[in-house]
N, C-alpha and C positions, 0 to 999 in steps of 0.2 A: 137727911131726907128719909121720909117714911115710905115704906112699900105700899102700893095701892091695894094689894090683896093680902090675905093671910096665906103665907107660904109654908108648906110642910118643912120641917127641919130635921126629921128623923131619917134614918136609912129606910129604903123601901125594898123589902125582900118579897118578891111576888106581890101579893095583894096586901101585905101587912106593912104598915109604917110603925117603926118603933125606935127607941134609942139604940145606940151601938151597944154591943155586948159588954164592952169595957166601961161603958158609961161616960166616955170622954167626948168632948166637943172641940171644934175649932172655930175661930171667928171668920166672918165674911165682912170685908171692908169696902166701903164706898170710896173708889179711887179719886173722886173729885173733892172729898172732904176729909178723908182719912179716918172717918168715923166707922165704928163697928155697927153694922145694921142687923146682924143676926149671928147666932151661934148654931152650928150644924153638927149633927152626930158624926163621929169620926169612926168609920168602920174599921174593923180589924179582922184577923184570921177567922174566927168563928163565924163572923157575919158573911164574908164572901164565900166560905165553904158551904154554909147553909144555902146561900143563893144558888151555888152550883148544884147542890143536891136537888133543889127544886127544879132547876132548869133541866137537869138530866132526866128527872122523872116526867117532866112535862113534854119532852122532845117527841116521844112516839105519838102522843095524842095530837100535838100541834101539827106534826108531819102528816097525819092521817086526815086532818080536817079538809073539807072541800076547798078548792081554790076560791070559790065564790064566797065562802064564809070569811076567809082571810081578806079578800077584797072588800067585803062589806065592812069589816071592822076598821080597816084603814080609812075608808071613806068616812065613817062616822067619827074617827079620830080627827080627821081633817076638819070636819064641821065643828067639833068641840073645841079645837084649838082656835079656829077662826072666831068663835064666839067670845073667846077670852083674849083676843089680841091685845087689848090695853093692859091686862094683867101681866101678860108675858113681856110686853115691850117695856113697861115701867120697871119690872123686876130686873130685866136685862140692863137697862140704863143705870139703875142704882148699883148693881154689883159689878158691872163691867165698864161703865162710863160713857158709852157711845150716846150721841144725841138721840132724843126720843124718836124723831122722824126716821133715823136710820134703824133704830130698834124695831119700829113698826115694819119697816121694809124687810128686816131679817125674819120677822114672824111670818110675813107673807111668803117670802122666798123659801124659808125652811119648811113651812107647812105644805108647800107644793109637793114635797117629796112623798108625803102621805097620800096625796091625790094621785101623783104619777104612779107610785107603786101599787096603789089600789087597782089601777088598770093593768099593770104588768103582772100582778098575781095570777090573773086568769089567762095569761099568755105564756106559761111555762110549757114549752113544747119539746118533744123528742123528735125522732125521725125514723122512717122505715124506708129502706132502699134495697133493691136487689144487689146481691154480692156481684161485683164485676166479673169475677171468675166463674160465676154460675154455681148452681147447686145449693143455694141458700139465700137467706135474707138477713140484712143487717138492721137491727133495731136498737135505738138508744132511748133511754129515759132519764129524766132529771129528778134528783132527790135532794132534800135539804141536808146540809153538811152536819147539822147538830148544834149544840150550845155554842154561843158566840160571846166573846169578850170585846166590848167596844170602849176605847179610851179616847176621850174627846177633849179639845182644847178650850181655852177661855175666850178666845177672840170672837168666835161666833157660837155662843153657848147653846143656842137652840139648833141652828141649821146644821152644824157639824155633827150633831147627834141624830137629827131626823133622817139625814141621808145614810145613816147606818141602821137605825132602828127600823125604818120603813121597809127597806129591801129584805132585812132579816125576817120580819114578820110575813112579808109577802111570800117568801120562799118556804116558810114553815119552821124557822129556827128560833128557839128561845134565846134571849140576849141579856147579858149583864152589862150595865153601863157604868163606867167610872168617869164622872164629870171632873173637870179641872177644879182643884181646891179653891181657886180664886173665884169661881163662878158656879157654885153648885145649886143655887136657888132656882134658876131657870129650869134645870133638869128635874129637880124635885117637884116643881109645879107640874111639869109635863108628866112625871110619874103618876101624880094624882089623876090627871086627865086620862092617861092610859088605863089605869086601874078601873076607873068608872066605866069606861067603854068595854074593856075586855072581860071584866067580871060579868057585866050585864049580858054579854053575848056568849057566856059559858066557855071562854077560853080557859085552859088549865092554869092553875096557880103556878107561878114561876115562869110565866111567859116572858115577863120583863122584870128586872130588878135594877134599882138605882143605888149605887154604892159610893157616896161621897167619902173621901178619906185623904189624909195627908201621908199615908203609907203606900203610895202608888207603886213603888218598886217592889215592896213585899207582896202586894196584891198580884201583880203580873207574874212574878217569879213563882209564887205558890200555885196560882191557878193554872199556869202553863205547864207546871210539872205534873198536873193531873190529866190523864189521858182522856177523861170525859169531856174536856174542853176541846172543841174541834176547830175553832177559828178565832183569830185575833184581828181586829181592824183598828187602826191607830191614825190619828191626825196630830202632828206635832213636829218636834225637831228631828233632824236626820240622825243625830247622835242617839236619841232614845229609840228611834225606829230601828236602828242597827242592833241595839241591845235586845229588843223584842224579837227580831228575826233570829238572832242567836239562840234565845230562849225557846224558840219554837222548834228547834232542831230535834230534840230528843223524842218528842211526840209527833213530829211532822205535822204540826197544826198549819192549816191554811192561814196565810197572812195577806193583808192588803195595807199598804203604807202610803199615806199622803203626807209628804214631808216638806222640808224647807224649799224656798225658791230664791231666785235672784233675777227677777224678770227685767229684760231689756225692753225699751220703748223706742223703736227706730222710726225716724221721720225722714222720708225721702224728700228730695228737693222740689218735687212737684205736688207735695201734700197740701190739702186744704187746711190752713192754719186755724180757721174757726172750728172746724171739726176736731182737729188735733188737740186744741186747747181744752175743749169740753171733755174729750176722752182722757186727756192727761190728768185732769182733776179727778175724774172718776177712778182712774186706775191707780192714782197715787194717794188720794185723800179719803177714799172710802174707809170707814172704821179708823180714821186718824192714821192711816198707813199700817195699821196692825192687821195685815192680811197677807196670806202666803202668796197670793197672786198680785200683790201690789207692785207697781212699776218701781224698780229700784234705780235703774240707770236710763236716763234720757239721752239718746244719741240722735243728734239733729244735724241735718245737712247744713253746711256753712252758709248757704244762701238764706236760710231761714232762722239760723241759730239766734241772731241778735233780737229779731222781733219776737220769736217764741219766748226767749228768756225774759224779755221785758214784760210781755203780756202774762206769762206765767207768774212772775213775781208780783205783778199788780193784783192778780186774782188770789194768790196765796195770802196777800196782805189783808184780804177782806174776811178771812176766817176769824170767828169770834170764839175764844176759849171760855169755857164755863161748865157749870153742871149741866148734864144732858137733859134734865127736866126743865131747864129754863128755855123759853121759846126762842130767845135770841142766840142761843149757843149753836155753833156749827162745827166746833172742834172740842171734843171731850178730852179727858186726861188719858195718859197711858195707864196700863193696868196696875203697875207697881212702881215703887221708888227704884227698884233694881232695873226695871225696863227703861224707865226715864233716864237713869244715869248711864245705862249702856248706850242709848241713842246719843246722849250728850258726849260721851267718850268717842264715838265714831265721828262726830262732827269735829271735835277738837283735834283728833288725829288727822283728819283731812286738812284742817286749817294749818296745822303744823307742817304739813307737806306742801303748802302753797296754795290751798284752795281759797277762793274769795266768797265771803258770806254776803249775799245780796239782801237777805231778810231773815230775821230770826237768829238762831244759833246760840241763844243764851237761856239758861234755865231760870224761869221766874221764881221769885220768892213767894212764900205764903203756903197755905194748905193745898193739898191735892198734888197729884203726880203729873203736872202739866208740862208740855214742851211745845214751843211755838212752831207754826208753819215756817219752814226753812228752805231756802234755795241756795245751792252752792254751785259755783262755776270754777273752772281752772283746777279741777280735782285731779291729782296725780293718779295715773293708772294703777299705781302700787298701793294706794291708800286702802285701808281696811274696808271703808264704806263702799268701795267698788266691788268687793269680793264677798262681803257678808250681807245677810239679810238684815235690812234696816229695822223694819217693824216699827216705824214711826213716821211723823209728818215731814220728812226731809227728802227733797228732790235734788239730784245732782244732774247737771246739764253739761254734756260734752259735744263738741261739734266734730263733723267729719267731712272729708272731701269726696271720698269714693265709697259707694254703697257696699262693695265687696268688703272693704276695710271695716265698715260699720257692722256688717254681719259677722265677720270674724271676731270683732270685739264683743258683740252680743253673745256669741257662742263660747267665749273664753271664760267658762265657769263650769264647775262640776255639776251644777244644778240644771234642772230642765223641767220646771213645772209649767210656767206660762211665759209667753213673749207677745209683743205687740208690734205691728208694722203699719205704716201709714203712707199712702200714695194714691194718686188719681189715675195711675197708669195700670191697666189690667195685666200687662206683662211683668211689671215690677211687683204687683200684688201676688202673682203666681210665684215669682221668685222668692219673695219674703216668706210666703206660706210654706214653701218647701225647704228653704235654706235655714230658717230660724229653728234651732234645735230645742224643741220643747214639746211636752205632751199636749199642750193647748196653745194655739196661736190665734190671736185676735187681729183681723185685718180691718182697719178703719173702725175698730170698736175698742172701747176702754172697759166695757163690762161684758164678760164672757160666760159667767156662771149661769147654768140653765139646768133645771131638774131633768129635762129631756135629753141632755147631752152628757157624754162620759167625762167626768172630772178626774184628773190625775196626771202624774208626771212620769219622767224617765230619768235615768242616771241617778244622781244622789237625791233626787226629789221623790223617789219611791216607785211603787208599782201597784197595779190594781186600779180599778175605776169605780167611781161612785156616780150614780145617776145614769140616765139613758137606758137603753135596753141592755147595755153591758153591766149595769150596776147589780142586777139581781143574780147574774152568773157567779159573782163572788161568793154567794151563799148556797150554791148548788153544786152537786157532783154528778158526773155523767156515768151511767152504767150502760154497757153494751150487752145486747142479747143476740146470740147467734141462733137463728131459726132455720131449721132444716125443712 
């Protein structure tokens, strides 16, 4: 499949696009066809150190720019991305695999972070209050933390980057972005758009750099050993997040970590099944299940479990697998053969433990990293699939008798990113909202992401928030002034 637009394939250091210093490249593969669609420059040590040099030099100028100037730039970036929606969506579909309609949705959602933080840039406030003990005044001011390293994942190649880039620029921080090696093209296209806007508005060179590389561990270790880097923001696995937090210790870099999840989806006995079903499909099958907030475990009251399972299975059987650019496709491939095989292994492990496969469960033959929509019941509580993030189009359904028991099962995980609860009773809704142990809880909703809301988890799902009024605080430090 051909890309709709000409996409830059060099690294972007500030305003300059060029080959990697070592001259090496790596392939980008269409997961639906297994064909190479592009070769991208593979950044190495001289490249990311040059980017940090530029960011460090740019930081004072960027911090001193009026908030309105940063606000205006973000708003113009929003308009520029909007104009190129089809280019971004097609690129995303080809390199990541999601259906084109979903890719367009990601462009719209991800782009909203530029608009949201264009508005937040002008609302960075301190405070002035009398000292309670008397004799003085307490004043606080906010300042950008300085150069930022953002490491972004492959599953939402635009949105996971915009919700880091936008608040960094709003706060006045230069940012280096390392896109996932599986999906660098979307970010390289965004880098071109950013350059066009920021250079025209006289932002300093080095405000944003895009560094595709297959040497991610070397990049993070080397940059975080440099005291000029002030913050790291990461979306990805818990294991990698822990490594980055350890690496941040020597220079005490600020970190924000959006890590793995194991979201429960609890359906009380009085829930509206029509609403539940639509929400279940949204929470499970968005992005083919390759989402950190995807519903992993469906826990359904015994009075509704049979009907819910039958209706969910019927709806899951309607998904059509294929290339995301085909109009009939509603389920794209998984990102790599390794990810497809991991999902298949989780299903096989569940089946060996006594689970029943109602639909799917078999890896198809032919090109592409496809795995079918799958529904499992009678899954053993000790199966790996109940404790690990699936990241694929597989739903497990377990019935319960007592709601307290269901909540205890839902919370029986070291993760705490998202959880979902469904009921028609206001008291039950309040109970689920407070008892489900997660950084984000959806009540009677299967779609919870919103640029105006703080996104993030607790426990092994990380810390820090992206979006909302809280999102910009991750890029600001507070200074206290004692006034006599």
